[in-house]
C-alpha positions as CSV (number, residue, x, y, z in Angstrom):
1,M,19.3,14.6,-7.1
2,L,19.8,11.1,-8.6
3,K,22.4,10.0,-6.1
4,K,24.0,7.0,-7.7
5,V,23.2,5.5,-11.1
6,L,24.4,2.1,-12.2
7,L,24.2,1.9,-16.0
8,A,24.7,-1.7,-17.2
9,T,25.8,-2.0,-20.8
10,D,26.4,-5.0,-23.0
11,L,28.0,-2.8,-25.6
12,K,25.6,-3.9,-28.4
13,E,24.0,-1.2,-30.5
14,R,20.8,-1.3,-28.4
15,S,22.8,-0.5,-25.3
16,F,23.5,3.1,-26.5
17,C,19.8,3.8,-25.7
18,E,20.8,3.5,-22.0
19,V,23.4,6.2,-22.5
20,K,20.9,8.4,-24.3
21,A,18.3,7.8,-21.6
22,L,20.6,9.0,-18.8
23,G,21.7,11.8,-21.1
24,K,18.2,13.2,-20.9
25,F,18.7,14.1,-17.2
26,P,20.4,17.3,-16.2
27,P,24.0,16.3,-15.3
28,K,23.9,18.6,-12.3
29,K,21.0,16.5,-10.9
30,V,23.0,13.3,-11.1
31,G,25.7,12.4,-8.5
32,E,27.8,9.4,-9.6
33,V,27.4,7.2,-12.6
34,L,29.0,3.7,-12.8
35,L,29.1,2.3,-16.3
36,L,29.3,-1.5,-15.9
37,H,30.1,-4.1,-18.5
38,V,30.1,-7.8,-17.5
39,L,32.3,-10.3,-19.4
40,D,30.1,-13.4,-19.6
41,E,32.1,-16.2,-18.1
42,R,29.7,-18.8,-19.6
43,K,31.0,-17.8,-23.1
44,G,34.7,-18.0,-22.1
45,V,35.2,-14.2,-22.5
46,S,38.1,-12.9,-20.3
47,S,38.8,-9.5,-21.7
48,L,37.4,-6.8,-24.0
49,D,38.4,-7.0,-27.7
50,R,39.5,-3.8,-29.5
51,E,36.0,-3.2,-31.0
52,N,34.3,-3.4,-27.6
53,E,37.0,-1.3,-25.9
54,E,36.2,1.5,-28.4
55,K,32.5,1.2,-27.8
56,L,33.0,1.5,-24.1
57,K,35.2,4.5,-24.5
58,S,32.6,6.0,-26.8
59,Q,29.9,5.6,-24.2
60,V,32.0,7.0,-21.4
61,K,33.0,10.0,-23.6
62,E,29.4,10.7,-24.5
63,L,28.4,10.9,-20.8
64,Q,31.5,12.9,-19.8
65,D,30.9,15.3,-22.6
66,R,27.5,15.9,-21.3
67,G,28.9,16.7,-17.8
68,F,28.4,13.5,-15.9
69,N,30.8,12.1,-13.3
70,V,31.4,8.6,-14.7
71,G,33.3,5.6,-13.4
72,V,33.9,2.4,-15.3
73,C,33.8,-1.2,-14.2
74,V,34.5,-4.3,-16.3
75,E,34.0,-7.6,-14.5
76,K,34.0,-11.2,-15.4
77,G,30.9,-13.2,-14.2
78,I,27.4,-14.2,-15.1
79,P,25.7,-10.9,-16.2
80,F,22.5,-11.0,-14.1
81,Y,24.2,-12.1,-10.9
82,T,27.1,-9.6,-11.3
83,I,24.7,-6.6,-12.1
84,V,22.7,-7.2,-9.0
85,E,25.8,-7.6,-6.9
86,K,27.2,-4.3,-8.2
87,V,23.9,-2.6,-7.5
88,N,24.3,-3.5,-3.9
89,E,28.1,-2.9,-3.7
90,F,27.8,0.5,-5.4
91,K,24.7,1.3,-3.3
92,A,23.0,2.4,-6.5
93,S,19.7,4.3,-6.2
94,L,18.7,3.6,-9.8
95,L,19.7,0.9,-12.3
96,I,19.5,1.6,-16.0
97,M,19.8,-1.2,-18.6
98,S,18.3,-2.1,-22.0
99,R,15.5,-4.6,-22.3
100,G,18.0,-6.9,-24.0
101,E,15.6,-7.6,-26.9
102,R,16.6,-10.0,-29.6
103,E,16.4,-9.1,-33.2
104,F,13.7,-11.6,-33.9
105,Q,11.8,-11.0,-30.6
106,T,11.7,-7.2,-30.3
107,K,8.7,-7.0,-28.0
108,F,10.0,-9.2,-25.1
109,L,12.7,-9.0,-22.4
110,G,15.9,-10.7,-22.8
111,E,17.2,-13.3,-20.3
112,T,19.5,-10.9,-18.5
113,A,16.9,-8.1,-18.1
114,Y,14.3,-10.7,-17.0
115,R,16.6,-12.2,-14.3
116,V,17.8,-8.8,-13.0
117,L,14.2,-7.6,-12.8
118,E,13.4,-10.5,-10.5
119,E,16.3,-9.7,-8.1
120,C,17.0,-5.9,-8.4
121,P,16.4,-4.2,-5.0
122,V,16.2,-0.7,-6.4
123,P,14.2,1.1,-9.1
124,M,15.0,-0.3,-12.5
125,F,14.8,1.7,-15.8
126,L,14.3,-0.6,-18.8
127,C,15.2,1.2,-22.0
128,K,13.5,0.5,-25.3
129,S,14.9,1.9,-28.5
130,K,12.9,2.3,-31.6
131,E,13.4,-0.1,-34.6
132,D,15.5,2.5,-36.3
133,G,17.8,2.7,-33.2
134,S,16.6,6.2,-32.2
135,F,15.5,7.0,-28.6
136,E,12.7,9.3,-27.5
137,E,12.8,11.8,-24.7
138,P,11.8,9.6,-21.8
139,L,10.1,12.4,-19.8
140,E,8.0,13.7,-22.6
141,H,5.0,11.7,-21.6
142,V,4.9,9.6,-18.4
143,M,2.2,7.0,-17.8
144,I,1.9,5.6,-14.2
145,G,-0.2,2.7,-13.1
146,I,-2.1,3.2,-9.8
147,D,-3.9,0.3,-8.1
148,F,-3.9,1.9,-4.7
149,S,-1.3,-0.6,-3.3
150,D,1.6,0.5,-1.2
151,H,3.9,-0.2,-4.2
152,S,1.9,2.1,-6.5
153,Y,1.9,4.9,-4.0
154,N,5.6,4.5,-3.7
155,A,5.9,4.7,-7.5
156,F,3.9,7.9,-7.3
157,R,6.2,9.3,-4.6
158,L,9.1,8.7,-7.0
159,L,7.3,10.4,-9.8
160,E,6.7,13.5,-7.6
161,G,10.4,13.6,-6.7
162,L,11.2,13.3,-10.4
163,V,8.9,16.2,-11.3
164,Q,10.7,18.4,-8.7
165,E,14.2,17.4,-9.7
166,V,13.8,17.9,-13.5
167,E,11.6,20.9,-13.3
168,G,9.8,21.6,-16.5
169,A,11.0,18.4,-18.2
170,L,7.8,16.4,-17.7
171,K,5.3,17.7,-20.3
172,R,2.5,15.2,-19.8
173,V,1.4,12.6,-17.3
174,T,-1.3,9.9,-17.6
175,I,-2.5,8.3,-14.4
176,L,-4.1,5.0,-15.2
177,H,-6.3,2.7,-13.0
178,V,-7.6,-0.5,-14.3
179,H,-10.6,-2.4,-12.8
180,E,-10.1,-6.1,-13.1
181,R,-13.3,-7.3,-15.0
182,S,-13.6,-10.4,-12.9
183,N,-13.6,-8.4,-9.7
184,I,-16.3,-6.1,-11.0
185,E,-18.4,-9.1,-12.0
186,L,-18.0,-10.6,-8.6
187,L,-18.9,-7.3,-6.9
188,E,-22.1,-7.1,-9.0
189,K,-23.2,-10.4,-7.5
190,V,-22.9,-9.3,-3.9
191,V,-23.0,-5.5,-3.8
192,A,-25.7,-3.1,-5.0
193,K,-24.8,-1.3,-8.3
194,G,-25.2,2.0,-6.5
195,R,-22.5,1.0,-4.0
196,I,-20.2,-0.1,-6.8
197,Q,-20.5,3.3,-8.4
198,E,-19.8,5.0,-5.1
199,I,-16.5,3.0,-4.9
200,I,-15.6,4.0,-8.4
201,E,-16.3,7.6,-7.7
202,L,-14.1,7.5,-4.6
203,E,-11.3,5.9,-6.5
204,L,-11.7,8.6,-9.2
205,S,-11.5,11.4,-6.6
206,R,-8.3,9.9,-5.2
207,L,-6.8,9.8,-8.7
208,E,-7.8,13.4,-9.3
209,E,-6.1,14.4,-6.0
210,M,-2.9,12.8,-7.4
211,A,-3.3,14.6,-10.7
212,E,-3.8,17.9,-8.9
213,A,-0.7,17.3,-6.8
214,L,1.3,17.0,-10.1
215,R,-0.3,20.1,-11.6
216,N,0.7,22.0,-8.5
217,K,4.3,20.9,-9.0
218,G,4.3,22.3,-12.5
219,V,3.1,19.5,-14.8
220,K,0.5,21.3,-17.0
221,D,-1.0,18.3,-18.8
222,V,-2.2,15.6,-16.4
223,E,-4.9,13.1,-17.4
224,V,-6.7,10.5,-15.3
225,S,-7.8,7.4,-17.1
226,M,-9.9,4.4,-15.9
227,R,-10.4,1.2,-17.8
228,T,-12.1,-2.2,-17.1
229,G,-10.8,-5.5,-18.4
230,R,-7.8,-7.7,-17.9
231,V,-5.3,-5.5,-16.1
232,V,-2.2,-6.1,-18.3
233,D,-4.1,-6.1,-21.6
234,E,-5.8,-2.8,-20.7
235,F,-2.5,-1.3,-19.6
236,I,-0.9,-2.2,-22.9
237,S,-3.9,-1.0,-24.9
238,E,-3.7,2.3,-23.0
239,A,0.0,2.6,-23.8
240,E,-0.5,1.8,-27.4
241,E,-3.2,4.4,-27.7
242,K,-1.6,7.2,-25.6
243,K,2.0,6.4,-26.7
244,P,3.8,7.4,-23.5
245,T,7.6,7.6,-23.6
246,L,8.0,6.2,-20.0
247,I,5.7,3.8,-18.1
248,I,6.1,3.7,-14.3
249,V,4.7,0.7,-12.3
250,G,5.1,-0.5,-8.7
251,A,6.9,-3.8,-8.5
252,Q,3.8,-5.5,-6.9
253,G,0.2,-4.7,-6.7
254,V,-2.7,-5.3,-4.3
255,G,-2.1,-9.1,-4.6
256,R,1.5,-8.8,-3.5
257,S,3.4,-11.8,-2.2
258,E,6.4,-11.8,0.1
259,M,7.8,-14.7,-2.0
260,F,8.4,-12.6,-5.1
261,R,10.0,-9.2,-5.6
262,V,8.1,-8.5,-8.8
263,G,4.4,-9.3,-9.3
264,S,3.0,-10.8,-12.4
265,C,1.4,-7.6,-13.7
266,A,4.6,-5.5,-13.3
267,F,6.6,-8.2,-15.0
268,R,4.1,-8.7,-17.9
269,V,3.9,-4.9,-18.4
270,S,7.7,-4.7,-18.5
271,H,7.7,-7.7,-20.9
272,R,5.2,-6.3,-23.4
273,A,5.3,-2.5,-23.0
274,P,5.9,-0.5,-26.2
275,A,7.9,2.1,-24.2
276,N,10.6,2.5,-21.6
277,V,9.5,1.1,-18.2
278,L,10.5,2.1,-14.7
279,V,9.8,-0.6,-12.1
280,V,9.7,0.7,-8.5
281,P,10.0,-1.6,-5.5
282,L,8.4,-0.8,-2.2
283,G,11.5,0.7,-0.7
284,R,12.5,-1.5,2.2
285,S,16.1,-1.8,1.1
286,W,16.7,1.5,-0.8
287,E,16.1,5.2,-0.5
288,M,14.3,7.4,-3.0
289,P,16.7,8.2,-5.8
290,F,16.0,11.9,-5.5
């Protein structure tokens, strides 16, 4: 079960994609939902106007009509600080919010989403709506990046839990591993080509084991994909070709740093991805949502 979900809404039209995203999960599989709106103190806003009150009521009603247990919180503060504070206070196991894209910059994260991503201690679901405002079924086709780091294995554990919780909802999964071209070129200078091929085959067998584990849990269509190039560029190219509805990445990769919660690859994928993105931290301060 999704134990506690914090849904951060700015009440703009794009924020309704967050409600639609949560609405794709079976209500019986979700414990508590807290719908949070932050009044931006930097703009001198101290209360909701009538229009935004109606929007908030509409979002609450849509979730309640679907059968969710919904609480509401409206607080004054700086959005990215307040959202992270509420995640901790509510002991959320998952945060859902829109990418906060601007009309003239539809492919990039907004300031609030960017800052929350840096600080969020739990898995963060970044929603992306289509240009026409519609929202796809997020579990129709999931693509997960695996680089064999602890973070990516943790992301895979979350995917396995998701498969079990929403049985039959996941139709297709793509497991992607990208070889950084510069690393391959370096290996070619110091390691025999036969040995490099052995390493690649070992990696492929590990990916196939993951794929088989998902098939055994009921996902019929599971594909393993390997690419070589610049990691983020190849990841985005794969997403544009395969058109997943949800991309799952670990917050950090094999080059992880204790100084940063989110690594450069996870951040850049979240920034540029043409689909919803779920960023999964290692799990030192949170439990699996399911």
